[in-house]
N, C-alpha and C positions, 0 to 999 in steps of 0.2 A: 504494500500500500504506500503510495506517495503522499507526502504532506505538501499540498500546494500552498506555498507561502502567499503569493498573490495579494489580494486586497486586504484581507483581514489577518493573514498570516497564520490562521488556525481554523479548525472547524468551528462553526459559528453557533452561539447561543444568544439569547437576548439578555438585556440588562437594563437597569434604570438609566436614563439619559443624563449626561452631564454636559457642560459647555465644552465645545470642541477645541477651543483655544482662544488666543487673544485677538485673532483676526476678526474685524467687524467691517463688512463692506457697506459703503455709504448708502447704496440704494436699498440694501436689505434693512438697514437701520431706519431709513426714512420712508420705506414703503414704495420707493420709486421703481422704475423699470430697470432691470439689471442690464449690464453691458457685457460684451464678449471679453473685454479686458478684465472686468471683475471676475468672470468665470475662470479665466486663465489664472489669476492670482489665487482664487479659491482652490483650484486644483493643485497649484504649486504648494500651498500650505498643507492640503490633504496628503499629498504624496510624501512630503518631508516628515510630517508628524506620524503618519501611519508606518512609514518605513522604520523610523526610530523605535516605535512601539513594538513592531513585529519582531525585531531582534530580541528585545527584552522578553517578550512572550515566548519566543522559540527557546531561548535559553532556560527559562523557567520550566517550560514543558519538558525539555530534555532532561533536566535534573530530576524532575518528578518521575519520568518514565524509566530512568536508569538508577534511581535510588528512592524507592517508594517509602515515604513516611507520612505521617499526618502533616508535618510541617511543610514538606515539599509539595504535597497536594494542595495545601492552603495557599502557598505562594504562587503556584501555577494558576489556581482558580482566580486569585486576586488579579494577576497580570492579565489574564484573559478577559475578566470583567471590565477592567479599565480600557483595554483596547476596543472591545466590542461596543462599549458605551460611546466612546468617541466616534467610532466608525458609523454607528447608527445615527448619531447626531449629525454627522457630515452627510449621510445619505438623505436625511430629511431636508437638510439645507440645500442639497443639490436640486431638489424639486423646484427651487426658486428660478432655475435657469431653463426649465421645461419650455419648449417652443421657441427658444432663442436661436437665431441663425448663427451657427458656430462652425469653426473648422472641423473637419472630420475627426481628427485625433482627439480634440477636446470634447466633442459630442460623445465619442465612444467612451472616454474615461468617465464622464458623468453618468452615462448609462450603466457602465460596469460597477461604479460605486454603489448604485442602488440595487442591481440584481444580484450582487455577490452575497447578499445577506440571506442566510438560510431561514432565519426566524426573526422577522421584523417585529419589534415591540411597538405597541400603541404609543401615541404621543403622551397620553395620560400616564404619569409616573406610577401611580398606584396600580394601574392595569399592567404596566410593563413589569413591575415587580411580581404581580400575580402570575403573569405568563412564565417568568423565569422559575418561580417556585413550582408551578404546575409541571413544567417539563422535568425539573429536577426530581419531583416526587414520582413521576411516571418512570423515569430511569431507575430510581431507587427501588420502586416496586417490582420492576422487571428484574433487576439485579438480585433481589432477594428471593426470587421465585424458586420453588422446590416442589418435588413430588415425593410424597411419603407413602410407604407401603409397609406391611408387616415384614420384619426381618427375622434372622435366626434367633431362636429362644423367645419369640413373641415380642421382641423389642422393635420399635418403629425404626425403619430405615429411610432416611430422607436423601434424595438425590438432587444435586444442583444441575444446572444445564450442561456443564462439562461431563458429568457422570451420565446424564441422560443421552448426550450426544454419542458417547461411547456405546451405550446400550443400543441405541437406534442403529448404529453402524454395524454392530457385531451380532446382535441377537437374531435368531431365526425362529423364535417362538411367537406366533401370531398374537396370542392372547397377551403376552408380556409387552409386545410392541404397542398393541392397542391401548392397554392401560397406561403405559408411559406417555403415549401421545396425548391421551385425554388429560392425564395428570398435569403435563406441562401447559397445555392450552388453557387450562383453568386460570393461568396467570393473567389472561387478558380481561376477564370480566371485571375485576376490581378497578381496572384502569379506565373503564368506559366513561364515567362522568367527567373525570379529569380530561380525557381526550376530547370530549365534545366541547368542554370549556376552552381548551387549547385551540380548537377550530375557530371559535368565535373571536378569541383575542388575537390570534395570528392573522386572521383575515382582516381585522381592523388595522393591524400594523401594516399589512400589505396595501390596504386602501389609502392609508396615510402617505404612502410613497407613490400613489397614483395607479395602483394595479387593481384589477377586478376582485381578486382573491389571492390567497397564498399560492395555490396551484398555478394560476396564470402567471404569477411572479416567477416561480421556478421555471416555467416553460419559456419565459422571455429571455433566457440566457443563451439562446441558440441562433441569434442573428436572423430570426424570422418571427412572424406573429405567433402568439401562443397556440392558437387553434391550428395554424399550419404545421407547427411542430408536432402536435398530437397526431395529425394525419400522417406525417412523415414516419413516426414511430410505427403506426399501423402498417404503412407500406413496407417497411423493412421486415416486419413480422410475417406478412403474407408471402414475402419472397422465400423465407426459410421454413414456413409452416409444413409444406409437404414432406420435407426431410424429417421434421420432428414427428409427424404422424407415423412415418415408417418406423422410427426408433420406438415410439410409444407402443405400437402394435406388437413389435417383437418382444419388448420387455414385458408387456402384459401376458403374452403367451408363455414366456419362460417363468414368470412369477406364479402363474397358475399351476405349472408343473411342481412347484415347491409348496404352495399354500392351498392348492385345490380350490374348492368352491368359495373361499374367502376372496378370490380374485375373479371377477366376471369374465366370461369369454368375450363379451362385448361390453361397452360402457367404460366409465372412468375407473382408474386404478385407485384402490384405497390408499390414502395419503401416508399411512404408517408403514408401508411395506417397501419404501424406496430408499431406505438407508440413511435418511436425513430427517430431522424433526420437521422441516418445512417442505420436504420433497423438492428442494430447489436444485440439488445436485445428487446424482444417483451412483457415483463412483463406488460407494461402499457395497453395492450389490453386484459388482462385477463378477465375483465368483459364481453367482447364481445364473448369470446370463452370458458368461464368456463363450465365444465361439469355440467349437471343438478344434483341437490341434492348431490353435492360433497363438500359442505362447511363443514370443519371439526370442526367448532366452536372453533378454536384455535386462539384466539386473544391475542398474547403475550403482546402487548402494554397495553391493558386493565388490564391484570394480573400484570404487572410490577407496574402500578400505584396503583392498589388495594392493593398490598403488601407494598407500600410505599418505594420502592427501590429508592435510590438517585443515581446520576451519579457515585459517588465514589463507592457505593456498587455494581453497575453493574460491575465495574472493579474488585473489590474484588471477585465477583462471578466468573469472568473469570479466575482470578489467582487460585482460588480453583479448577477449572477444571484441570489445569496443575499440581497442587499439588496432585490431585488424581491419576495422572499418575506417580508420583515419582519425579517430578521436584522440585528443591529448590525454596523457596519464592523469589520474586523480591527484590532487594536491597531497603533500605530506601530511597535512593536518587531518585528512580523511583517515589515514592509518593510525594516527595518534588518538583521535577523538571518537571514532566509531566504537560500538559495542558489538563484538562478534561472538562472544561466549558468555553463557550465563555465569555471573559471579557467584562465588560460594558464600560471600559475607553479607549479602543484602538482597532484598526483593527488587525485581525489575519487571517491566512489561515486556514479555518475550515476543509478542506479536510483531512480525517483521514490518519495518517501515523505513522509508528513505527520507532524509531531512536536508533542507537547505536553510541553515540557521541564520546566515547574515545576508541572504539575497545575492550573494556573490560567489565565494569559493569555499565557504565553510560547509562542505557537504559531508554527510555521515549516513551510515545505515545502523539500524538497531535490530539485532537478531540474536537469538540464542541458537547459533548454528549447531546442527547435528550432522554427522557424516552420513547423509542419506541422499538418494536421488532426488527426492522431493525438495530438500533444502538446496541442492545444487541448482535446480530450476529457479527456486525462489531468489537465490543470490543474483542470478542473471536478471531476473525481473526487477528487483529493487535497484540494481545498478542502472537499469534503464531509466528509472525515475531520476536518479542522480545526474546522469548525463543530459537528460531533458532539462532539469533545473539549471544546469550550468550553461546549456545552449542559449537560454533566453535571459541570462543574467545581465545583459547590457540594455535590456528594455527598461523604460520608466517603471516606477513601482506599480502603478495600476495595470500595467501590461505584463507583470510577472505571473505566469501561469500557463496552463495548456490551452490550446485553441478552443476547446470547450471541455467540460468536466469528464467526458468520456475518453478524451485523448490520452490523458496521463496514464490511466490504467491500461489502455490499449497498447501504448508503447512498451510498457513492461512486459505485457503478454506477447506482443509481437516478437520481442527478443527471445522469449522462452520457446516460441514455436520453431526457432532456428536451432534448438538443441535436438538435432536429429541424429540418427545413427551415423550419418556421414560426418557430422561435426564431432561426435564422440570419437570416431576413428581418427580424424585429423589431429586431435589433441592427444592421441595415444591412450585414451581411456578404454577403448575396446579394440580388438584385433581385426574384426571384420563386421560388415553390415549384415543384419538378418536378411533372409530371402524375402522379396516383395510379397510372397504368398502369406507371410506372417503379419502383413500390415493391418489386416482386418482386426486383429486383437488390439493393436496399439490404437487404432482409430476408434474402436468401441470404447476403450477406456477413456479416451479424450471426449468422445461424444456424450458419455454418461455424465460428465461434469459440465462441459461447455455448451453443448447443444441442448441438453436437458434444462439448463439454467435459463435459457432465453425467455420462455413464457412467464416464468416466475419473475424475472427481471422486469417484465411489463406490468404484471398484475399489481404489484405493491403501489406504484404511483397511479395506475389507472383507477384504483379504488380511492386513493387519497384525493386525486383531482376531482372525482365525482362527489365525494363527501364535502370537500372544501367549497365546491361550487353550489352545493345544495341539491344536486341531482340525486344523490343518495341521502336519505334521512336517518335520523338516529334510530327510528323504529326498524328500518329494514337494512341497517348497515351490515350486520353479520350475514344475513341471507345474500346480500349483494356481493359480499366478499367471496362466498362460495360459488355464486353464479359465475363470477369472473375467473375463479380458479378452475372451474370445470370447463368454461369456454376456451380458455387459453391452454391450460396444462392438461386437461383431461384427467383430473384427479377429483376425489370426493372424500369427505370426512369419514373416518371409520366408525364413528358413533354419532348419534343424532345430536344436533346443536340446538340447545334451548334458546328462548328469547333473551336471556341474559348474557349469552356467550358473546365475546368480542375478540375473535380469534386473530385479527390483524395485529393486535397489540401483543401477541405472543412472538412476534418477530421484532428484534431489537430496534431496527431502523425506524419503525413506526412510532413508538413512544419517545424515542430519542430524537425525532425530527431530522432524520438524515435522508435527503432526496435519494431515490433509488434508480431512476432511469439511466443515470450515468453508467451503471454496471451493465445494463442491457446494451447500451451503445458501445461500451468497451468490448463486449463479447462479439459484436458485429465487426467493429473496426479492425480488430487485431488480425482477422483473416484477410480483410481488404488490404491492409498495410503489408502483410506478409507476402501476398501474391505480387503486389506491385513492386516491392523491393527485390524479391527474388527474380522477377522479370528483368528489372534493371541490372541485377547482378549477372544476368545471362545464364542462370541456372536452368537446366532442362529437366524433364522428367516429371513425375507426379508431384503436385504441389505439397503434399504432406511429407515428402522426402527432401525438400529443398531447404537450404540454409544460406543466409547471407554472409556467413563467416568468411573473412578475407576479402570482401568486396569493397574497394574504395568507392566505386561508382554508387553502390547502394548507400554507403556511409555519407557521401556528399549529398545525395538526395534527402536522406533522413535529416541531416544537419540543417539544410535549408528550411525544412518545415519546422523543426524544433526551435530554431532561432527566432521565429516570428512571435513566439509566446502568444499573448492575447492581443497583440497590436493590430491584427487584421481579422476580419470575419473568418470563421473556421473554414469555409469553402476554399479560401486562398491557401491555407495550410494543407488542406486535403489535396488540392491541385498540385502543390509543390511536391508532395510525397507520392501521389498516385497518378497524376495526370487527369483525375476526375474531380468534379466539383460537387459531387453528390455522394452521400453514404450509400453503400451498395452491399447487400447481403449475399450476392451471387458467389462471392469468393468462398463462402462457407460451403456452398454446393460443390465447387471445384475441389476443395480440400477433402471433403468426405465422399467424393464420388466413388471410390472403391468400396466403401462401406455401404453406400446407398445401393449399389449393384448387388451386393451380398444380401442386404436386408430384403430387397425385392424378391429374391429367391426364397428366403426363409419365410416370408409373409404370404407366399402364394396360397390362396384359398382361405386366408385369415381375414377377419373383419378389420378394417382400417377406420380409425376414428372412434367416436363415442356418441 
């Protein structure tokens, strides 16, 4: 996960407003018509002030994440509150310049200042405080969620989400999975009233900034009208939907072989049987659906250990990947300040992330690296964020960030797609490439995570947009959640959902106010980027076997796009990287073409869809 420094320098919450600074523009104070010169001076102050605050906030966040104590958490939260309050105040003041004829760069900065805020607080300070407290309370309620069941000796055994995630991944007992699923999803009901109040308050904050509602504000980040973006997302889904239907039909058939009548021959798949609490990624059920005789014998973990690679050498290997594309080496401070191994003397946040602390060259990654194939991929992914961050570091502060929020994650995953058998052979990690006949197994593993995720990546925000706009009401909110999940994913709840259930809040990003469509876009874009860059590199053969390793031509094209940051509309960055100005999911079809051909044979005579 990359931390986009950008406008607020951190993931955004709301906070009580404070005065943004000493600058007072004459026309603002006197109620007169603002001028372009005043807008320029305003933006200059904004960029200077927020740039300084972002460094303070980033350093506080780093210390909190790499040395967890009550004190470091307090200092980090305080720094974030200060920056968020100032940024929110600036965003509201920016509305003063709406409708003014301005140079394109200045108009873009003013627009970005407003749409960057994930959770806009109402102007009324009392309501702003209520909104902050409401979101914090929902996050806390989610974080404390547990499912309790009778344990050994009659004692109650309570499982938190980590333990439940392990159970959902590994258990093959249908009854246990059903009970665990229902037990966790009960966490949503107590959050319902808070969530409905959050909808009211956040919508008011969005309207104060000139947007119809919070959902429209989120959709305004994509250099097109909000309604046009919603249609664009649907268009992308329709491109890939036939491939998803084929995967769904095959997985349903194989799960029926394991679970019998618990899985219908036709219709949606019960949500508890897909190896994940939210049925968003299905990789954990690969052993149940694996193609016969498709094991490629490619155990990267074993090879890493046999070669004696250390955690640090895994990162050095990732850096050499980017060096082969023509990127400069990482600064010495990266190696001095990053966290590569879990310390023995303190608690840290082990979730992998990439950091740009000073908006220039203080790049870092934070990982508790283990010598595994999965972490080998993750290292390459996180370094993709770091090289993106450095590529745009010459941009003004308000243009620091990826072309849109789907680009940053997509770049990291694009790099990971180049970790092919050919690449592993080139760097001496394996002796030979598996036969192409084994590709179906590799593609199935990837499809269960990346392809299966796509409809879930849509549903979360489709539901929120409709609730925020009033199209979905409090009374039918949960029923509509499951209608959308069946429509897009083809899944159904394993137990009946009563009128008090509020299952969307059993997914962290909903009560925590984290926009989700960015993940859908990233899963689309990574394949489009991969195909375009491997074409540029002149690599031939099946798309899934291609790597850009060693291609300066691909590296030059990648750098041109990354260096733009947020300075241009995202279609300009897209064109620089791919030659296209439109997001296009057809590259996914090319990548998984061998799997689709195989699935069509397996599904012959089977029901497709639900």
